[in-house]
C-alpha positions in Angstrom: -77.1 27.1 32.8 -78.2 25.5 36.3 -81.2 26.4 38.0 -82.2 24.8 41.5 -81.3 24.0 45.1 -79.4 21.6 46.9 -79.8 21.0 50.8 -77.4 19.8 53.5 -74.3 20.8 51.7 -71.0 20.1 53.6 -68.1 22.6 53.8 -69.8 24.5 50.8 -69.8 28.0 52.5 -66.7 28.2 54.3 -63.8 30.7 53.5 -61.5 28.1 52.1 -64.3 26.4 50.0 -63.5 26.7 46.6 -65.9 25.1 44.5 -68.6 22.9 45.0 -69.6 20.0 42.6 -73.4 19.3 41.6 -75.2 16.9 40.2 -78.1 18.3 37.5 -80.0 17.5 34.7 -78.6 17.9 31.4 -81.3 16.4 29.1 -83.3 13.4 28.2 -81.6 10.1 27.3 -82.1 8.0 24.7 -84.5 5.5 26.7 -86.6 9.1 27.8 -84.8 8.9 31.6 -83.7 12.2 32.7 -80.3 12.7 32.1 -77.9 13.6 35.1 -74.8 15.3 34.9 -72.0 15.8 37.8 -70.6 19.9 37.7 -68.1 21.8 39.1 -69.5 25.4 40.2 -66.2 27.8 41.5 -67.2 29.9 44.6 -68.1 33.4 43.5 -69.9 32.4 40.3 -72.9 35.0 39.3 -75.9 32.9 40.1 -74.5 30.7 42.7 -75.3 31.5 46.4 -74.6 30.0 49.6 -77.3 30.4 51.9 -76.8 31.3 55.3 -75.9 28.3 57.6 -78.2 25.6 59.1 -79.0 25.9 63.1 -78.2 22.2 63.7 -78.7 19.5 66.6 -75.1 18.4 66.1 -71.8 18.9 64.5 -71.5 22.2 65.5 -68.1 22.1 63.9 -69.2 20.9 60.3 -69.6 23.6 57.4 -73.2 23.3 56.6 -75.5 25.2 54.2 -77.7 25.4 51.6 -77.5 26.5 48.3 -79.2 27.7 45.0 -78.8 28.5 41.4 -80.2 31.0 39.7 -79.1 31.5 35.8 -75.6 30.0 37.0 -73.4 29.9 34.5 -70.3 27.5 33.7 -68.3 26.2 30.8 -68.6 22.8 29.3 -65.1 21.9 30.4 -66.6 22.2 33.8 -68.4 18.9 33.5 -66.6 16.0 35.9 -66.6 13.0 33.8 -68.5 12.1 31.2 -72.3 14.1 30.4 -75.0 11.9 31.7 -73.1 9.7 34.2 -73.6 12.2 37.4 -76.0 9.5 38.5 -73.8 6.4 38.7 -71.1 9.0 39.9 -72.9 9.9 42.9 -74.5 6.5 43.3 -70.5 4.9 43.6 -69.5 7.6 46.3 -72.3 6.5 48.5 -70.7 3.2 48.6 -67.3 4.6 49.6 -69.0 7.3 52.3 -71.0 4.5 53.9 -67.6 2.6 54.9 -66.4 6.8 56.3 -69.4 6.8 58.0 -69.4 3.3 59.4 -65.3 4.3 60.9 -66.3 7.6 62.0 -68.6 5.7 64.5 -66.1 3.2 65.9 -63.9 6.6 66.7 -67.2 7.7 68.5 -67.8 4.5 70.5 -64.2 4.2 71.2 -64.4 7.3 72.5 -67.3 6.7 74.9 -65.3 3.5 76.2 -61.9 5.3 76.9 -64.2 7.9 79.0 -66.5 6.2 80.4 -63.9 3.6 82.3 -61.9 6.3 83.0 -64.9 8.1 84.6 -65.9 4.9 86.3 -63.0 4.8 88.1 -62.5 8.1 89.0 -65.9 8.9 90.7 -66.3 7.6 93.9 -69.3 6.9 95.8 -70.6 5.3 98.8 -67.1 4.4 99.5 -65.7 3.3 96.1 -65.6 4.0 92.5 -69.0 3.2 90.2 -67.2 1.1 88.2 -67.9 -1.7 90.3 -71.4 -1.3 90.2 -72.2 -4.3 87.8 -75.2 -1.6 86.9 -72.8 0.7 85.5 -69.3 -2.0 84.7 -72.1 -4.3 82.3 -72.8 -1.2 80.4 -69.3 -0.3 79.4 -68.4 -4.1 78.7 -71.8 -4.3 75.8 -69.6 -0.8 75.2 -66.9 -2.7 74.3 -68.3 -5.4 72.7 -70.3 -3.0 70.1 -66.9 -1.4 69.9 -65.5 -4.6 68.5 -67.9 -6.0 66.1 -68.3 -2.5 64.3 -64.7 -2.5 63.9 -64.3 -5.5 62.8 -67.0 -5.2 60.3 -65.8 -1.7 58.9 -62.2 -3.2 58.3 -63.8 -5.7 56.0 -65.8 -3.5 54.1 -62.5 -1.2 53.6 -60.0 -4.1 53.0 -62.7 -5.7 50.6 -62.6 -1.9 48.6 -58.6 -2.0 48.8 -58.9 -5.6 47.2 -61.0 -4.4 44.2 -59.2 -1.3 43.9 -56.0 -4.3 42.8 -58.0 -5.9 40.9 -58.5 -8.7 42.4 -60.7 -10.0 45.5 -65.0 -9.3 45.8 -67.8 -8.5 42.9 -68.7 -5.0 43.6 -72.0 -6.6 44.8 -70.8 -8.3 47.6 -68.8 -4.8 48.9 -72.0 -2.7 48.6 -73.3 -5.2 50.8 -70.7 -5.1 53.4 -70.5 -1.3 53.4 -74.0 -1.3 54.4 -73.8 -4.0 56.7 -71.1 -2.0 59.0 -72.7 1.4 58.2 -76.1 0.7 59.5 -74.5 -1.9 62.4 -71.3 0.9 63.9 -73.3 3.9 63.5 -76.8 2.8 65.3 -74.1 0.9 68.0 -72.8 4.7 67.8 -76.0 6.1 68.9 -76.7 3.7 71.6 -73.0 4.0 73.2 -73.5 7.8 73.6 -76.8 7.2 75.5 -75.2 4.6 77.5 -72.3 6.9 78.0 -74.8 9.8 79.0 -76.4 7.4 81.7 -72.7 6.2 83.0 -71.9 10.2 83.4 -74.9 10.6 85.4 -76.0 14.4 85.8 -72.8 15.2 84.6 -73.4 13.7 80.9 -76.5 16.5 80.8 -74.0 19.2 80.7 -71.5 20.6 78.2 -68.6 20.6 80.9 -68.4 16.5 79.2 -67.9 15.8 75.8 -70.3 12.8 76.4 -73.2 15.2 75.3 -71.6 16.9 72.4 -71.2 12.5 71.1 -74.4 12.5 72.1 -75.8 15.0 70.0 -73.4 14.2 67.1 -74.3 10.7 66.6 -77.6 10.7 65.5 -76.3 12.0 61.8 -74.9 9.0 61.7 -77.6 6.9 61.4 -79.0 9.4 58.4 -76.1 10.9 56.5 -74.7 8.4 53.5 -78.3 6.2 53.4 -80.5 6.2 56.2 -81.1 2.9 58.6 -84.0 2.4 56.9 -82.2 2.4 53.3 -79.5 0.4 54.2 -81.8 -2.2 55.6 -83.4 -1.9 52.1 -80.2 -2.6 50.4 -79.1 -5.5 52.3 -82.3 -7.2 52.0 -81.9 -6.9 48.3 -78.6 -8.1 48.3 -80.1 -11.7 49.6 -82.4 -11.7 46.7 -85.5 -10.2 48.3 -87.7 -8.1 47.0 -87.8 -5.4 49.2 -89.5 -2.0 48.3 
């Protein structure tokens, strides 16, 4: 029987959502710590309600709901993996998710570069394209640098993960560090890139007519999801041996 709630759950209330996976306290371990397990809850289970979707700043296409559970009963075979291992499973997923967020950021920066180059050649003022102005061109050049650095950090973390799955390569500690570095740098670069792209487009960048306005809204969540930038800095510092809290 599950009671409680969850916040900010993706793909949890769409027409094709067949189930959600929750982590919940299922007892107390031998050491006295809460026992947390992962449990599958099929959609339509009595007591499980996907509340109305959030009114979000960005990612409007993403289905995101709060969930509530009131005396929601599921059979024991709905446990995912071993009972009491839910928290460890959750943390393991976060490491992979940080690489995925970094990849999303890379794609966003690439889109900003492509659109800014195209716009700066098409948009003419005072007898020529705005791309000939150093104030514009240098900003786009900075985007290109952020793009290459973010992509390489993301590829590095992904390659480390692939090597680990093949039974060779880096340790889990090394992969965790690489994933946090990639996620932190790429996500913060994406936020900067969308701000620059909006500036390059000028007044048009503030209009829904152009996608950079949506990019600006969508980028911010990359610094929050799968661990905030502050959490990544804490993890990176700990990976260096610093006793940061």
